[in-house]
N, C-alpha and C positions, 0 to 999 in steps of 0.2 A: 471419807469413806461414805458418810451418808449422802453426800452430794452425788457421789458415784452411783449409789443405789438408786437415787431419784432419777438420775439421767437414763439410767438402764430401764427403769420403770416406765418413763415417758416414751422412750424409744420402743418398747414393747407394745404400749398402748397404741402408738402411732402405727406400727406395723400390722397391728390387728385391724385397725380401722381402715387402712389401705386395702388389706386383704378382703374385708367385707364389702367394700366399695367395688372393688374389681370383679368379685364373684356374685354380687347381688344386684349391681346397677345394670339396668336394661337400656341399651342405647335406642335411639329413635326407630331404627329399622326393626328392632324386636317389638317394640309397642305397636308398630303398624301391622306386623306380622300376627300378633295376638289380637288386634282389633279385626282383622280379616277373618280370623277363626270365629269370633263372635258373630259377625255379619252373616257368615255361611251358615252357622249353626241355627240362626233365627229363621233361615230359609228352607231348612230340612222339611221335606214334606210329611205330612201325616198319612198319606196314601202311597204305598209302594206295591205296584202291582195289584194283587188281590188282598194285600195286607193294609188294614186301617188301624192307625195308631191313636191313642189318647195319652195326654200328659198325665203322669202320677206324681204325687208329692215326693220329694227327696227328704229323708230325715234331717232335721235341723242340726244334729251332731255331725253329720257327714259334711254338711256345708261349712260348718264351723271349722272342722278339721282340714278340709281341702282348700278352703278360700279360693274357690275356682274362678277362672276366667270365664268358663261356661260349664254349666252342668244341666243335662237334660235327660230325663227318665220317661220312657214311654212303654205302654203295654199295647201290643199288636194283636189283632184278631184277623185271621184269614177268612174273608166272608164268603170264599168259595168252598173252603174245606172245613171251616170250624176250628182249625188249629190255633193255638195261641202261642206267644213268645214275648219276652220283654227285652228292651234295648236301653242300656244306660251309656251315655257319652258323657265324658268329662275332660276338661282341659284346664291344667293349672298353670298360672304364670311362673311360679316357681316350682321347678321340678322336685324339689325336697318335700313339698306339700303332698305329693302323690304317694309317698312311702307309707302313709298311714291308712291307705284306703285301697286295697285290692283283695281279691277273693280269699286268699289264705288268712287273711287277718279280719276283714269285715264280717264275713259269714259266720265264722266261729264265735265272733263277739256277739252275734245275734242268736246263738244256740245251735248252730248247724255243726255237725261232725264232718270232718274231711274223710272222704272214702277213697278218692284217687285224684291224681294230677297227671294228665297225659299230654305230652306234646302233639299239637295238631297243626295242619296247614290247610288254608282254604284259598282258592283262586277266585278272586272277584274282579272280573275283567282282566286288565293288564297288571293287577296288583296280586302279589302272593302275600296273604296274611299269615304270618307265622305267630302262633300263639299257644295257649294251653287250654285244654278242656278239663274242668274240674267237676267232681262228683261229691255231693254233699247229702247228708240224711239228717233227719231230726225225728225223735219219738213223737207220735201223734195219734191219739186214740181215734178210731174210726177209719184209719188208713189201712191199706193192705199190709200185713206183717207188722202192723203197729207202728209204722213209720212213714214219714213223707220224705221224698227225695227230689233233688234238684240238680241239673246240669247247667254249668255256667262256662261258655266260651269266652276267653279274655285275651286281650293283647294290649301292649303298651306301645304308644306312638311317640317318636321323637323327631325333631328336624333332620334335614338331609337324608330323608328316605329310610329312617330307621324304625323297623317294626320289630318289637322285642317280645320274647315270649313270657318274661316274668320280671319281678322287681330286682332281682340280682343282676339281670342284664341291664336294666335302667341305671341302677346305682354305678355300674362301670361306665355307662355312657355320659354321666354328667361330671366325671373327674376333670379338673382343670378350670382355669379362670373362665367365667361367664357360662359354664355348662348348665348351670342350674336356672339361669335367667332366661333361657329360651323356652323353658317350660316342658310340659309332658302332657300327652293326652292318653286316654284309656277308654276302651270300649268293651262292653260286656253284652253278650246275648244269652239270656237264660230261658230254661224250659223245665217243665215237669220231666223227670228222667224216664218216664214211660214213653215219651216220644222216641221213636226208633232213630238210630244213628243216621241213617241215610236221609231221613225227613229233616233231622236236625241240621245236617250240613247243607241241604238245599235251602233251608229257611235262612241260615246264617248268610249264605252267598246272596240271597234275594235282598235281605234287609240291609246288609252292608253296602250293596250296590247303591241303594237309596241314600246311604250315608257317605258315599264316595267323595263328594265335593268337600266335606269338612275333613274327612280323613287325609285327603291330599293336601289341604291346607296345612294340617299339622305337620305333614311330612315334608313341606317345602323348606327351602333354604331362607331363613329370615334375612 
């Protein structure tokens, strides 16, 4: 009987090892796909129309959590209008790593309160970006009504043309062997909530048009 238990135990361990290999091993084509994303991210322009961007530091804890293939955070200023916005682009080689970093988790972790989450679409050239616009607030002395507010437009990018609204949709997209190894991308555009909706939408379209090469690289078929 003891020998039978040992055999069953060994078989279970072998099955677990095989499952992990199948779901976590990235074939050469996927490695080339992820390298292409890195190359294109390095070429993203700091100037997009009237918008001029500067790189801003990414919190160390976010990098540790995400283990990103690419992570790029920039603050943009429109030199023609004086408007401002921020853009965060991140791609993880393992899609599971993305689960710990998205607006409904990372902003509340930094003290922001969730006010709303609204499904939104933006047309960027031939790409329909299906995402979610989140509203957050935080108590802050010196601000109107005693609080500061922020709006974050967010979407999740997956291979084979998948543009997803939220993390629930991403979780469904990685079910099955190899689903996680193709990775996932995420892009956020954030504003002070006092910026009118129409102006936010125009800014999102303008900035994401500049990021279009790397967005399309993530959406490609590995």
